[in-house]
C-alpha positions in Angstrom: 25.3 -31.1 -6.6 23.5 -29.5 -9.5 24.7 -30.1 -13.1 27.0 -27.2 -13.9 26.4 -27.8 -17.6 22.7 -27.4 -17.0 23.3 -24.1 -15.2 25.6 -22.7 -17.9 23.1 -23.5 -20.6 20.8 -21.0 -19.0 23.1 -18.1 -20.0 21.8 -18.3 -23.5 18.2 -17.6 -22.2 19.2 -14.1 -21.0 18.6 -11.2 -23.3 22.1 -10.1 -24.2 23.2 -6.5 -23.9 22.8 -4.8 -27.3 26.1 -4.2 -29.2 25.3 -0.4 -29.3 25.4 -0.3 -25.5 28.8 -2.0 -25.4 30.1 0.4 -28.0 28.9 3.5 -26.2 30.4 2.3 -22.9 33.8 1.7 -24.6 33.8 5.0 -26.4 32.5 7.1 -23.5 35.7 6.4 -21.6 37.7 7.9 -24.5 38.7 11.5 -23.4 38.8 12.5 -27.1 35.3 11.4 -27.9 32.9 14.1 -29.0 29.2 14.5 -28.0 28.3 14.3 -31.6 30.0 10.9 -32.1 28.0 9.5 -29.1 24.8 11.0 -30.4 25.4 9.5 -33.9 25.9 6.0 -32.4 22.7 6.2 -30.4 20.7 7.6 -33.4 21.5 4.4 -35.3 19.2 2.5 -32.9 15.6 3.7 -33.3 14.2 1.9 -30.3 17.0 3.2 -28.0 16.5 6.7 -29.4 12.8 6.6 -28.7 13.3 5.4 -25.1 16.0 8.1 -24.5 13.8 10.9 -25.8 10.9 9.6 -23.7 13.0 9.7 -20.5 14.7 13.0 -21.3 11.3 14.6 -21.8 9.8 13.1 -18.6 9.4 14.8 -15.3 12.5 13.0 -14.1 14.6 15.7 -15.9 12.0 18.5 -16.1 13.9 20.2 -18.9 12.8 23.7 -19.9 11.8 22.5 -23.4 11.2 19.3 -25.3 14.2 17.6 -26.8 13.6 16.3 -30.3 16.8 14.6 -31.2 19.6 12.6 -29.6 22.0 15.5 -30.1 19.6 17.7 -28.2 19.3 15.1 -25.4 23.1 14.9 -25.0 23.5 18.7 -25.0 20.8 19.2 -22.4 21.3 16.2 -20.1 25.0 15.7 -20.5 27.1 12.8 -21.8 27.5 11.0 -18.4 23.7 10.9 -17.8 23.1 9.6 -21.4 25.6 6.8 -21.0 24.0 5.8 -17.7 20.6 5.8 -19.3 21.8 3.7 -22.3 23.3 1.1 -20.0 20.3 1.1 -17.7 17.9 0.7 -20.6 20.0 -2.2 -22.0 19.7 -4.4 -18.9 16.2 -3.6 -17.6 14.4 -6.5 -19.4 16.6 -9.0 -17.6 16.6 -7.5 -14.1 12.9 -6.7 -13.7 12.0 -10.4 -12.9 11.4 -11.8 -9.5 13.9 -14.3 -8.0 12.4 -16.8 -5.7 15.7 -18.3 -4.5 16.8 -14.9 -3.2 13.5 -13.8 -1.8 13.1 -11.0 -4.3 9.8 -10.0 -5.8 9.3 -8.6 -9.3 11.4 -5.5 -9.8 13.3 -5.7 -6.5 16.7 -6.9 -8.0 16.3 -4.1 -10.5 15.8 -1.5 -7.8 18.8 -2.8 -5.9 20.9 -2.8 -9.1 20.0 0.8 -10.1 20.3 2.2 -6.6 23.7 0.6 -6.0 24.9 1.8 -9.4 24.1 5.4 -8.4 25.8 5.0 -5.0 28.9 3.5 -6.7 29.0 6.5 -9.1 28.8 8.9 -6.1 31.6 7.0 -4.3 33.7 7.1 -7.5 33.3 10.9 -7.6 34.1 11.2 -3.8 37.2 9.0 -3.8 39.2 9.8 -6.8 37.9 7.2 -9.3 35.9 9.5 -11.5 38.0 8.6 -14.5 36.5 5.1 -14.3 33.0 6.3 -13.4 31.2 4.6 -16.3 33.0 1.2 -15.6 32.1 1.5 -11.9 28.5 2.4 -12.6 28.2 -0.6 -15.1 29.8 -3.1 -12.7 27.5 -2.0 -9.8 24.5 -2.3 -12.2 25.5 -5.8 -13.4 27.2 -7.3 -10.3 24.3 -9.6 -9.5 23.6 -10.8 -13.1 24.5 -14.3 -12.0 21.5 -14.4 -9.7 19.2 -14.2 -12.7 20.3 -17.7 -13.6 21.2 -19.2 -10.3 18.0 -18.1 -8.5 15.9 -21.1 -9.3 18.8 -23.5 -8.4 19.1 -21.6 -5.1 15.4 -22.0 -4.5 15.6 -25.7 -5.0 18.6 -26.0 -2.6 17.6 -23.2 -0.2 17.1 -25.3 2.9 20.6 -26.7 2.6 22.1 -23.3 1.9 20.2 -21.8 4.8 21.5 -24.4 7.3 25.1 -23.8 6.2 24.7 -20.0 6.6 22.9 -19.9 9.9 24.2 -23.1 11.6 27.7 -23.6 10.2 28.9 -20.0 9.7 29.2 -20.0 5.9 28.6 -16.8 3.9 25.8 -17.1 1.4 28.1 -17.2 -1.7 30.3 -19.9 -0.1 27.2 -21.9 0.7 26.1 -21.5 -3.0 29.4 -22.8 -4.1 29.4 -25.8 -1.7 25.8 -26.9 -2.5 25.3 -25.9 -6.2 28.9 -26.0 -7.5 29.3 -22.3 -8.2 28.1 -19.0 -6.8 26.4 -16.0 -8.4 29.7 -14.1 -8.6 31.4 -16.9 -10.7 28.3 -17.3 -12.8 28.1 -13.5 -13.4 31.7 -13.5 -14.6 30.8 -16.3 -17.0 28.0 -14.3 -18.4 30.4 -11.4 -18.8 32.8 -13.6 -20.8 30.0 -14.9 -23.0 29.0 -11.3 -23.7 32.6 -10.1 -24.3 32.8 -7.7 -21.4 36.2 -6.2 -20.7 38.5 -8.2 -18.4 38.3 -5.5 -15.7 34.4 -5.5 -15.7 34.4 -9.3 -15.5 36.9 -9.1 -12.6 34.7 -6.6 -10.7 31.6 -8.8 -11.2 33.5 -11.9 -10.2 34.8 -10.4 -6.9 32.2 -7.9 -5.9 31.9 -9.5 -2.4 35.7 -9.1 -1.9 36.2 -12.8 -1.1 39.9 -12.6 -1.7 42.6 -10.2 -0.6 43.6 -9.1 -4.1 40.0 -7.8 -4.7 40.1 -6.0 -1.3 43.2 -4.2 -2.6 41.5 -3.1 -5.8 39.9 0.4 -5.5 37.2 0.1 -8.1 36.0 -3.3 -6.9 36.0 -2.0 -3.4 33.6 0.8 -4.4 31.2 -1.8 -5.9 31.3 -3.8 -2.7 30.6 -0.7 -0.6 27.7 0.4 -2.8 26.2 -3.1 -2.3 26.8 -2.9 1.5 25.2 0.6 1.7 22.1 -0.7 -0.1 21.9 -3.5 2.4 22.3 -1.1 5.3 19.4 1.0 3.9 17.3 -2.2 3.5 16.9 -1.7 -0.2 15.8 -5.1 -1.5 18.2 -7.2 0.6 16.3 -10.4 0.0 17.0 -13.6 1.9 20.8 -13.5 1.3 21.6 -9.8 1.8 22.8 -9.9 5.4 24.6 -13.2 4.9 27.9 -12.0 3.4 31.3 -11.2 5.0 31.8 -7.6 6.0 35.4 -6.3 5.6 35.7 -3.2 7.7 39.3 -2.7 6.8 38.4 -1.5 3.3 36.7 1.5 4.8 40.1 2.6 6.2 41.9 2.0 3.0 39.8 4.6 1.2 39.5 6.8 4.3 35.7 6.4 4.5 34.7 7.6 8.0 31.5 6.8 9.8 30.4 10.4 9.2 31.1 10.0 5.4 29.1 6.8 5.4 26.2 8.5 7.1 26.4 11.3 4.6 26.3 8.9 1.6 23.3 7.1 3.1 21.5 10.5 3.7 22.3 11.5 0.1 20.9 8.3 -1.3 17.8 8.5 0.8 17.3 12.0 -0.5 17.6 10.8 -4.1 15.6 7.6 -3.7 12.3 9.2 -4.8 14.0 10.3 -8.0 15.5 6.8 -8.6 12.0 5.3 -8.0 10.7 7.7 -10.7 13.5 6.6 -13.1 12.7 2.9 -12.5 9.2 3.4 -13.7 10.4 4.8 -17.1 12.0 1.5 -18.2 
């Protein structure tokens, strides 16, 4: 078994999410927050401001005129989109790397994270969780952050993990736990604690594969799980582990997600994929 202390030491090697992104995420869920207050927060960070203006003035949005300030950007693009762009911008440096242990090339985990975040947002709007849309988007974006650290340890132990998955019926995360001493969900939650995420966000990262019944009863965490599953069904950067997790069909019934609805979400995501690919190139 790998030294757990050695794994945990790797958390400090990740680029932490900037404080400004955490502040914006918290304030954006306040129903009384004004667009001007969000704009003022962003404007205090020159690098973030420059990136947002670059993206807002790109073909991705195709606005009728150039935006020249954060206030312009918020007014033209909308608060929700700005919050998503801030969060996406804040984690791009970490997620763009390749992960040998999970069979993911450079940029593939990033593509999966951003696509699943947009699917999760769509699910939140469809199934009555829009009041928590920023939390759900963020959890889907960050759910696999533990893989960034665990990847090289999985690579070292991959043969043992693979035997447990394909010969002994283990799910991939259970095999990680058995061989390495923790799985990427647990490690992701530890990163969240280190970075002072909210308890709810930590919970959603820790349980995004719905490995216990309480998580399967939680509507927001269920949407993160479904976004991940839909990405896998579409073959979006599944890696070597993507098809080796438990599928809980009962959660579809709990949120009244029919096969027709599922096909509609997949079709919608496929239609938006070119736009998401364009967005990925801007970070």
